[in-house]
N, C-alpha and C positions, 0 to 999 in steps of 0.2 A: 346524187347532186351534193356538192360541197359549197359552202359559203366562205369566202375569204376576203379580207380587206387588204388592198394594195394601196399604200399611202392612205388617203382618205376616201378613195372611191371603192365602193363595194362591187364585187364581180361574182357572177355565178359561173361555175365550171360545169358545163353540161356535156355528157358523153352521148353521142349519137352513134347508133349501131354501125353506120357506114362511114363514119368520119372519125378522125382523131379528136383528142380533147380540144374543145373550143372555149374561148372566153367571151362572155357577153356582158357588158356593163348594165347595171340597173339604172335607168334614167329616172330623175326625180319625177318626170311626168308619169311614168308607169307606176311609181310608188303612189302618187296621188290617185291614179285610177284605181289601184288595188284598194286604197283606203276608202274610196268613195263607197258608202254603203247607204242603203235605204233604211229608214227607221220606222218603227211602229208607234202609233199614238192611239191606244185602244184598238178599235177595229180598222183604223185608217193607216195607209202607207204614207209616210212622209218622205218626199224626195230629198236626197242628200243635199241638194242645192238650197233647201229651205233652212238647213241647219248651219249655224254660223260658229258654234263653239261646242266642243264635246270633251268629255273625260272618259275614263274606262267605265264609269257607272252612270253618267248623266249627259244630257245634251240640251242645248238652247236652240230654239227655233223661232222664226218670225211668226207672227200671229195672222191667221186667216182674216180676222176682223178686229184689228186693233182699236182700242178706245181712244188712245192718244198716240202721238208719235213715240216710237220706241217700246210700245207694249209688246212684250215677248213672253214666251212660255219656257220654263225649265222643267224637264221631265227626267225620270229615271229611265235608263235604257231598257231595263227589265219591265215588262208590263205588269204594273201593280195597281190594283183598283183603289185601295185605301191607304192613307198615310201610315196607319198603325202597322201595316203589313210590310213596310220597308225594313230592310236590315239596318243595323246601326251604321254600317259603312255607307249604305245608300243614302240614309238620312243626312249624314254629315256631308257627303259629297254634293248632294242636291242643294243644301243651303250654302255651302262654300261656292258652288257654281253660281247660285243666285246672287250672292254677295259680289263676286267678281264681275259678272255680267252687269248687274245693277250699277256698280261704280262706273264702269265704262260708258254705259248708255246715258246715265245721268249727266256725265260730262259732255258726251257727244251731242246730246239734245239741249244742252245749256239749261238743264232743269236744276231745281234746288232741293228736291226730295224724291223719295220713291214710295210707291205703294207696292207691298208684297202681299199676295193673297193666295190662299188655297181654298177651294170649294171641295170639301171632303165628303163625298157621298151625294146621292140624288136629292135628298132633302136640304142639302146645303147649296144646291144649285149646280152641282157637277153634272155636265151632260156627256162628257167623254169619260168612260170608266178607266182612266189612267191618271195616276197622281200627277199633278202639274202645279207649279207655282207661277202665278201671274206676276211679272215684274213690269211696273208702269212708272216711267219717269214723270215727275209732277212739277208743275210751275204754279205760282200764285194765280188764282183766277181761272184755272183750267176747268173747274166746275164751280157753279155759284156757291154751293155748300160743299165743303170738303168731302163729306161722307156720301155724296151723290154718286161717287165713283162705284160704290158697291151696288147701288140700284142699277146703274148703267151696266155693270158687269153681269148682274142677274138678267137684265133685259137681253143683252147680247147672247147669253147662254140659252135663254128661252128661244130666241130667234134661230140660233144654230140648231137646237133640238127639233124645231118645226121644219127647218129647211134641209137639214142633212138627212139623206137617205143612205143607210149603210151600204146599199147596193150601187150607189152612184158615186162618182168622184166629187170631191169638194170643189166648189166653183166660185167662191166669192171673189177673192183677188186672184189674178192670174199667176201662174207659176213664174212667168217672166218677171212680174212686178215683185213677187216675194223673193225670187232669186237675186234681183238687183239690190233689194234691201239687205238680204243676208250677206251679199258680197261686200257691201259697205261696212257692215258690222264685223265681218270676219277680219278686216284690216285692223280693227282695234285690238286684236289679240295676237298680232304678229310680233 
């Protein structure tokens, strides 16, 4: 199989045993289908439709239980339990992704600030054993006391730990609802 570009359109040359050389264009829809991959988040499978931004090393996904509009998670593609176990490239890419996503979501949600948080390890409140950064667009008055967001984050994590059974599918927000949100966010990065 050879790959050749004619003009700006990539074509595959396929040889079939019973036919002469044939040319078949690669359509952008088939490229998107090939690029659609499922992701892992600790022991969970994340459907590609929940992911709205990705790099070679990181991805951003909508949250199963957002605290505020725009609350998303940034994760390394490689399953890494603790922050200190990330490579230098993964650490850099994770934070650059959080910065880029945060900038877009702060603007999209007409927020004035961001909370960026990592719960690194079970005693820090981490319930899914996969490094992730919470990115939460913030507005004045969204919590009575600013730091209450951390208590709320801890409470949501406890609820998740109690409700999520590793043998069952995640069920809080529907896949359709999360896909719709991810579709909106995906437009911010075109």
